[in-house]
N, C-alpha and C positions, 0 to 999 in steps of 0.2 A: 586269433588273429590267423593269418595264411600266408604270408611274406616280409619284406623288408619296407620299414616306410617310406625308402625313397621313388616312388614310384615317378616313373618317367612321362606316363600318360597323359598327357593336356589335350587341352578343349582351345578354342577363338577366343580370346580377349572378351569380357564384358562392354568394351567400347565397339568393337565386331557387331556383336549382339542387337547392341542399341543400333547401330549403322542397318543394320538388317532388317529389324521390327520395323524400322522407317519407312523401307524399301519396301517390304512387304503391305504394309498399309497402302502407298502411293501406288502401286502396281494393282488393288484388288480390285480385279473386275475391269483390269488393262487391257490394253490392246493383244497381247498375244492370248490371253484367254478368248477373246471373244472372235480372234480371228480363225484359233482352232475350233470353235463354236461352230464358226459357218463351214467350215470343209467337213463337219460331218454332223451336220442337219441333216441330211436329206438318210442316214444311218439312224441316226438317233431317231428320227421320226417313225421310224421304223417297228419298235421296240417298245413296248409299253407292257408290266407285270398283269400276268394273268390270273394270279393269285394273290395273298399276301406273300408281305416278305418276310423272313424269319431275321432277326440282328440280335447273334450267337455273343453275347460277352461271360468273357471266362473271370469272372467275378463276382461278390453279392451287390446286392441292392444298395443304390445309395450312394457309391463311389462316382468317379468323376467318368468312365467310360460308362453306365451303366447311365449317367444322366445325360451323357451326350446321344445315348443311344437312341432316348426317350424323346430328348429334342425333335431327332433326325426321324424317325415315325411317323412325328407328328405332319413332319415336312414329307416326304414320302407321301404322306397321304391325301394331302393336297397339291403336289406337284407332280403326281405322279398316277395317280388315281385308283391308288391299293393301299390296302390299311396295311401295316406293317406291327410284324408282332416280335418284343424283346423276349427272349427269354437269357436267363439268368445260369451259368453252367461252370460253376468256381470251381480248382481244383489242377493240380499237376501243371503250374505254374503258367495257368493259360491253355494248354497241350488237351484237355477235352472240350474246350470252345473250339481248338484247332479244327480236330480230328471233327466234329459235327460237320464243320464247312468242306471239307476234306471231302468227306463222306457221302454228302448231297450232291445233287446234280447239279451240273455246271453251268446252269442258265439264271444268277444273278438273283436266284429267289431267295439264297443263304447267304447271308455278311455276316462278316464279325469289323468289332469295332478295337483298337488296342493300341498301345504304345510301341515300337519297336519290332514290328511284325507279328503276323497273329501269332506264334508261338512263344512270344516274348525273347528270352535270351537264349532258349532251349539251344540252337546252332553252336553258340560262342562257348559253351559247357560241354559239349561233346569232345570225345578224344580221339582221331583227330577232330579241331574245330569243320564242321560239314561247311551248310550254305553259307556263299559269301553274305546274303542280306538279310535271312532269320526270316524271308519271307516265303522259304522255296514249297513250292505247290500252289502260292495262293500269285491273285493277279492285284496291285493296287486300283483302285474305283476313284478312290478320292484322299484329299488330307482335310482336315479340320478346324485344325490349332495348335497354338504353342502355349506352354504355359509351364511351371516350375513347380517344386515341392518345396516341404518344406520339414527340417530335422524338429523332434520335438522330442518332449523326455517330462514324468509327471512337476508337474507343479510342487509339490513334496520334496523334490532332490534340489543340493544346495544351488546346483551351476547353473547362470544363465543366461551363456551362451557358450557355442563350440571350444571355445578356445577354454575358457574355467571348465567342462566338462574335459579335457584332456588334459588339465593341468591336476586334477581330482584324480585322474585313473591313474599316472604317473606316480602318484605323490602316495595313493592306496593300490601299491600292490597286491594284497592279498582282500581288495573288495571285488566280489564276484559281480563282471559287467556284462550287459546282455544286447543284442538288438531283432528287432523283429523285423519281419517282411510277409509278404501275400505270396510268396512259394518259394522253392528253393534257385529256382532259374529265373528270377524276376530285378527288373534294375534298382528297384529299392533293398534285394539284398544288396547287390553290387556296392548300391552307395555304402550301406554300412562295414561291408569289407573296406572298400577304401577307407575309410574315416577310422575303423580299428587298426588299419595296418600304419597310418601316417602316427595312429597314438602309441601303437607299438604295445601294446597293450591284447593278450588273449579275450576274447568275447564270444562269447557264447549265440550262434547263428538260431532262431526260433520259428519256422517257418507255421503261418495260418492259411485258412484256404480263403481268406478275403479281409480288404483293412479294417473294418470295422471292428471286429474283433481283438486286434492288432493294436487295434487304439484304445480298445477298453481296458485292452492289460495292461499297455504304457501307462495311461493316466492312473492305472491301480499301485503305479508305480513296481507293479513284478517286474519288467520289461526295463531296462536302461532306454535307450530314444528308440526310433523309428523315424523314418523316411515316409512323407503321405505327401496327397497330395491335400493343397489348402481347400477346397473343399471339403471334405471327410474331414479335419482336423477342425477349421476354424471354430465349428460347436462350441467345441470342448476347450478349444483357446479359450473364446470370449466366456464362457461358464467360470474359466477360470481350476481346469482342471490340468490343462494341461500350457507346458510353456513353450513357446518357440525358439529355439537353438541358431538356426540359420536357415538359407532357402538356397538352391539349386537354379541353375542355367545361368550364372553370370549376372543375371542382373536382379535387383531386389522387386518383391512380386507387391504391387499396388496395395493390397490389403492386408502387407504386413509389412510400410515403409522403414518401419526401425528395423527392421532384424535383417542382421547384416548377409551379405551373400556366404556360401562356401569358400571361394577367393579369396574375400573380403580376411578371412579367418585364416587364411592359408590352407585350404583345404582345394583348391582349385583342379586337382589333377582329372577331373572329368566334369570339371560345372557346364555341361553342355543344355540345352532345353531340350525337354519331353516336347513329343510332337505326335497328334494322335490321326492315327491312317484308318481308312475303313478299304476293306480286301475282301476280295470273291474267291471263288477255285480257279483256278490257273487253265481251265481249258473254257474259261468263259466266251461263249461268242464275242469279238469286237464289236459289234456294233451295240448288243445289252453293255458291254463296258462304258462304251461311249453313253451311252442314255446316262448310265449311271453318274458318270463322271460330268457330268452336263448338269443332273437334278444337283449335285453336291453341291461344285460350283455358284448355283442361284441360293442354296441354302448357307453358303456361307458371306453371300454379299447382303443378305437380306438382313435390312435396318436390326427389327425385331430380335433375327437370331444375332446376330451382332455384339447386341446391345444383353444380352442373355448370357452369350458366351462370356464376354467380358465379365458381366455380375459375379460366374466361380471360378475365374480369374484366368482365363484362357484368351490369349492374344488371338486373334483370327489369324489365318494363315488366309495368301493369293489364291484364286484356283489357279488346279496345276494338274499338264498329263500327269495319266498314268507314269510315262519313262520318267519322268523327274522325280517323281515318288520314289520309285524306284531306285534312282540315280542316289538321291537324300539319304535313304533307309540302308544301303550299303555302307556310305560316308561314316555315317553313324557306329554301326556294326564293327565297322575294321577297330573303332576305339576303344568299345565294351569288349570286343577281344582280345584287343591288346593288354586289358586290365585283368582280363579270364587268366591268363595266359601268366603276368608276371605276379597276381596271388596266388598262383596254382592250384585255382579252386576248382572245385567239382562239385557234380549233383549228391547233395546228400539220400 
């Protein structure tokens, strides 16, 4: 635990999210995107990739970003007439993958998919905090969807939900407690720190290079809990090795409808939805950015893709121009930076 339990960082209410999700569905493929597509059609028609696109993922195979990348690579092959190759480069909280995109030619042929900017939360952990959006040096080219995460523990542990875990932690001050993450500057690490601060118990943070190794150790009882994506955690939950304690994002996940949210259990300080964006290098030509943005818009309005994304627990976004994605990213980063500052967190 790095700070006091009475955090003042708050996100919108669950009702707000319900309204926003309904609005996103209503707007999918709507007038605003159609108008933008019409205005950019001439520029878009001038660009097609001349060689395979690389999609660099800062996590191990099998996680949600990896699954999104593989679906998008199939779409690019048919929609843009060029194959796309997915490359997994886990490590350094997403910085290894981000650096590959930054160091590649700014031609739209090297992309990354991730939550909260290509470098994750690294800017929020800097002293003083650096870029306001978490995407310095990058250009957002599309948004895919919103999702929730799930707090999980080993099924061997006695606590049944997050409130029971908090009660156990306070009643057993000598019991060693810990939480895992996929890196020191990742959102799952920050969720763990907020939970530890609310419980008011010291907890060890253990960083892994990917979600799957962390899940394995949590299931074995070596780590107290982890905040994971549902697609990664559900197989272990279904097999009885993991127990879900809470879901994030302000609303219950359809595939875990019986599991209460963080906010419902008194942990609502940063109960915001996770969303996944696609990024290129900032110097990518506008015509290329427009072409990629339109292609991703077609991707997320395809009935087949919508069904597949819903199946893996993602609420599909409405097509959105790059400028609006940047604004959304800046708004989210302001909340996470405040949490980092209040908790006094630093990179380990």
